[in-house]
C-alpha positions in Angstrom: 128.0 109.2 102.9 131.4 110.7 102.2 134.3 109.1 100.4 138.0 109.1 100.7 140.7 107.5 98.6 140.2 103.7 98.7 137.7 104.1 101.6 134.0 104.6 102.1 132.5 106.4 105.1 128.9 106.2 106.3 127.0 107.9 109.0 124.5 105.9 111.1 121.2 107.5 112.1 122.8 108.0 115.6 125.5 110.2 113.8 128.3 107.6 114.3 130.7 107.3 111.5 131.9 103.9 110.2 134.8 103.9 107.8 135.9 100.8 105.9 138.5 100.1 103.2 137.5 99.1 99.8 139.0 95.7 98.7 142.0 96.1 96.5 142.0 94.8 92.9 144.7 92.3 93.8 142.8 90.9 96.7 139.7 90.5 94.6 141.6 88.7 91.9 143.1 86.3 94.5 139.6 85.6 95.9 138.3 85.0 92.4 141.2 82.6 91.6 140.5 80.6 94.8 136.8 80.3 94.1 137.2 79.3 90.5 140.0 76.8 91.4 137.4 75.2 93.8 134.8 75.2 91.0 137.3 73.6 88.6 138.2 70.9 91.2 134.5 70.1 91.7 133.8 69.8 88.0 136.9 67.6 87.6 135.9 65.4 90.5 132.5 64.9 89.0 134.0 64.0 85.6 136.4 61.5 87.2 133.6 59.9 89.3 131.3 59.5 86.3 134.2 58.2 84.2 134.9 55.6 86.9 131.3 54.6 86.8 131.4 54.1 83.1 128.9 56.8 82.2 131.0 58.2 79.3 131.0 54.7 77.6 127.3 54.9 77.0 126.1 55.5 73.4 123.4 58.0 74.5 125.3 61.3 74.4 122.2 63.2 75.5 121.9 61.2 78.6 125.6 61.6 79.4 125.5 65.4 78.8 122.3 65.7 80.9 123.7 63.7 83.9 127.0 65.5 83.8 125.4 68.9 83.4 123.0 68.3 86.3 125.7 67.3 88.7 127.8 70.3 87.7 124.9 72.8 88.5 126.2 73.4 92.1 129.4 74.8 90.5 127.4 77.1 88.3 125.4 78.6 91.2 128.3 78.6 93.6 129.1 82.3 93.6 125.4 83.3 94.0 124.6 80.8 96.7 127.7 81.3 98.8 127.4 85.1 98.9 123.7 84.7 99.8 124.1 82.3 102.6 127.5 83.5 103.9 126.6 87.2 104.2 128.4 88.4 101.1 131.3 86.0 101.1 132.5 83.1 99.0 135.2 80.8 100.2 137.7 82.9 98.4 136.4 86.1 100.0 136.5 84.5 103.4 140.1 83.6 103.0 141.1 87.0 101.7 138.8 88.8 104.3 136.6 90.7 101.9 132.9 90.8 101.5 130.1 92.3 99.4 127.9 95.0 101.0 125.4 97.6 99.9 126.9 100.8 98.9 125.8 102.3 102.3 127.7 99.5 104.1 124.8 97.4 105.1 124.1 93.8 104.2 123.2 93.2 100.5 119.9 91.7 99.5 119.2 88.4 97.7 118.3 90.5 94.6 121.6 92.3 94.7 123.6 89.1 95.0 121.6 87.8 92.0 122.3 90.8 89.9 126.1 90.6 90.6 126.1 87.0 89.7 124.3 87.5 86.4 126.6 90.3 85.5 129.6 88.0 85.9 128.9 87.1 82.2 129.9 90.7 81.3 132.6 91.3 83.9 134.4 87.9 83.7 133.5 85.9 80.6 133.4 88.7 78.1 136.9 90.0 77.3 138.6 87.4 79.7 137.9 89.6 82.7 139.2 92.8 81.2 135.9 94.6 81.5 135.5 93.8 85.2 139.1 94.8 86.0 138.8 98.0 84.0 135.6 98.9 85.7 137.1 98.3 89.2 140.1 100.5 88.3 138.2 103.5 86.9 135.2 103.7 89.2 135.5 105.8 92.4 134.1 103.0 94.5 136.1 100.2 92.9 132.9 98.6 91.4 132.8 96.1 88.6 129.8 96.2 86.2 127.9 93.8 88.5 128.5 96.1 91.5 127.3 99.2 89.7 124.1 97.4 88.5 123.4 96.0 92.0 124.5 99.1 93.9 127.1 97.2 95.9 130.7 97.4 96.8 133.4 95.0 98.0 135.1 95.9 101.2 137.9 94.6 103.4 136.9 93.3 106.8 140.4 93.1 108.2 140.6 94.5 111.8 140.7 98.2 111.8 143.9 99.1 113.7 142.6 102.5 114.6 139.7 100.9 116.5 142.2 98.7 118.3 144.3 101.7 119.3 141.2 103.5 120.6 139.9 100.5 122.5 143.1 99.3 124.0 144.9 102.5 124.5 147.5 102.3 127.3 146.3 103.7 130.6 148.6 106.3 132.0 149.4 106.9 135.7 147.4 110.1 135.6 144.3 108.2 134.5 141.1 108.9 136.6 138.4 106.3 136.9 135.0 107.6 135.7 132.8 104.5 136.6 134.0 102.8 139.8 131.1 100.4 139.3 133.3 98.4 136.9 134.4 96.5 140.0 131.3 94.4 139.5 132.7 93.0 136.2 135.0 90.1 135.8 137.8 89.4 133.3 135.5 87.2 131.4 132.9 90.0 131.2 135.4 92.5 129.9 136.7 90.1 127.3 133.1 89.5 126.1 132.5 93.2 126.0 135.6 93.7 123.8 134.5 90.8 121.5 131.0 92.2 121.0 132.3 95.7 120.5 134.8 94.6 117.8 132.0 92.5 116.2 129.8 95.6 115.9 132.5 97.5 114.1 133.5 94.6 111.9 129.9 94.1 110.8 129.3 97.9 110.5 126.3 97.3 112.8 125.8 100.1 115.3 122.8 98.3 116.8 125.2 95.7 118.4 127.2 98.5 120.0 124.0 100.3 121.2 122.6 97.1 122.7 125.9 96.4 124.5 125.9 99.9 125.9 122.3 99.6 127.1 123.2 96.3 128.8 126.1 97.9 130.6 124.0 100.8 131.7 121.5 98.4 133.2 124.1 96.1 134.8 126.3 98.9 136.3 123.4 101.2 137.2 125.0 104.3 135.7 123.8 107.1 133.5 126.5 108.0 131.1 126.3 111.4 129.3 128.2 110.3 126.2 127.8 108.3 123.1 127.5 104.5 123.5 130.9 103.7 121.8 132.7 106.2 124.1 131.0 104.8 127.1 132.1 101.2 126.3 135.6 102.3 125.6 135.7 104.1 129.0 134.3 101.1 130.9 137.1 98.9 129.5 139.8 101.5 130.4 138.3 101.9 133.9 138.4 98.2 134.4 142.0 97.8 133.3 143.1 100.7 135.5 141.1 99.4 138.5 142.7 95.9 138.4 146.0 96.5 136.6 148.0 96.0 139.8 146.0 93.1 141.2 
């Protein structure tokens, strides 16, 4: 794995490089603010609901505290549960288009999400967040203490414009078709191909691209002597050139 400024690059076993941008400090703060605003709203809603039901008028303070604390537990576990079930994203991270991944770019494990969540005590609640912010600023991979402990990083999953430029490059008049078998495809097929191709890059999952390439080889009955991502890119260009004037 090699590293550039504000980016991480990984090589797959098939020797294909994926590069993704590290999430900026500002974006992470916005995501955090959204998440904790939602947590605050939930806790406030529970309080107002219990107050309306008259729970806080009871003399048994232990009962009141127990019921209130129990109903607030989902807010306590919110960061850990959402990252676990939503593939490294909370609501705030989804909105800001960032996610938690292993340092090699693959999906983090349940244990890693747990470690990040536990270390929130150090990163956020000790020093009013100063420790976490300082750690993100000074570390090469923009990691807070929880990320360092869990061996994770937070990346941006906004569409890579370089991929778009490669995939949708304008076809010139001198373009020569490599695979005339693309005539078997339809507009819907090609749109699906593009969607799957982009999804593979977005998820940093080369297996998706490899499976797509194998399916096209089978469907078009061709034997491309090139890497899968180059083959898919060429199929799309061939299709556009074949039908651009029809």
